[in-house]
C-alpha positions, 0 to 999 in steps of 0.5 A: 124283466121280460123272459125270452125263450130261444129255441135254435140249434146253431150255437153260434147264432143262439149265443149271439142273440142270447148276449145281445138280448141280455144287454138290453135287460132281457132275461134269456133261456135257451133249449137244452133238450130238443126232444123235450122243448114243450116240457122246457117251455112250461118250465121256463114260462117265458114272455116270448119265443124265438123259434128256428124251423130246422131243428133236430128230431122235430121241426119248429112248425111242430114245436110251435103247435105244441106251444100253442096247445097250452099258451098264447105266448108270442112266437117269432120264428127265425129261419134262412127259408125265405119262401112265401109258403114257409112264412105262410106255414109259420102263421097257420101253425101259430106263429105271430111274426117271421124274420129271415136270416141273416138279419140284423140284430137291430131288426130283431130287437125291434120286433122283440120290443114291438111284440112285448109292448103289444102283448104285455105293455101300453097296448095290452089289455093286461099283463099276464102269462098263460101258465102258471107254476106253483110249487109243481102244480101247473095252472093253464089259463089258455086251457082252464086247466091244472095239472100235477105230476102229469095228470091233468083235468079241465076246469070251468072258467070260475073254477079256474079263477078261483083255484088261480086266486087261492093258489096265488095266496097260498097258506093265506086265508081269502075272505069269502066276500073277496072271491064273491067280488072277484068271481061275479061281477053281479052280486045281486044274483049270487048267494053264498051257496054258489061259492061253496058249490064252486069250491066242492067241484074245485076240491073234487077235480084236484082229488082227481089228479092226486091232490088231497085236502089242500083247499081248507075251510076256515070257518067264518072267514073264507078258504085257503090252500095249503100244500098237501102235495 
């Protein structure tokens, strides 16, 4: 089931859209704190965002940029502003589509369905989201970054993939052979030491954000991550 995050301060419109989308089996979440939209977005980790322009504190263009700094999630702007410049600004700030209020729900639903289909469905390369949250640890695929309690550190693509595989198998042993096959296409040019070096680098980066002794070496078997945070 796909999750839609609505950022709309007109409660009547927000509830109307929410009710309609839920009838079509979407999971819908709405903003609670308009000064903390980025954090709520991270917590919800939606598949699509519906974003108004006129919002309290900061406008929708600002929040679109904030979301884009960590995610490629589809963003559809909803606004009563109908000028070409507003639509250009929406696109230049990272929006994927724009719908002018008042609009019919059938049109909005068609845009939502189309965007989700292109991003996650039959026309997409793969089905995934850009932010993974595992027991309070956030992995940002788009930025190759890991975050714990507000501390962030960048990883190389190989380091990120290694950490994600281990985290998504929390407490389970992942064989060395499995990790090597997942991370390197040409096994002829990769030796066992390459994996050990990358494991050591990921351990060090986790320590830099305050996570210690999480990656365990299982001699003769592989590696696992246990919850030490």
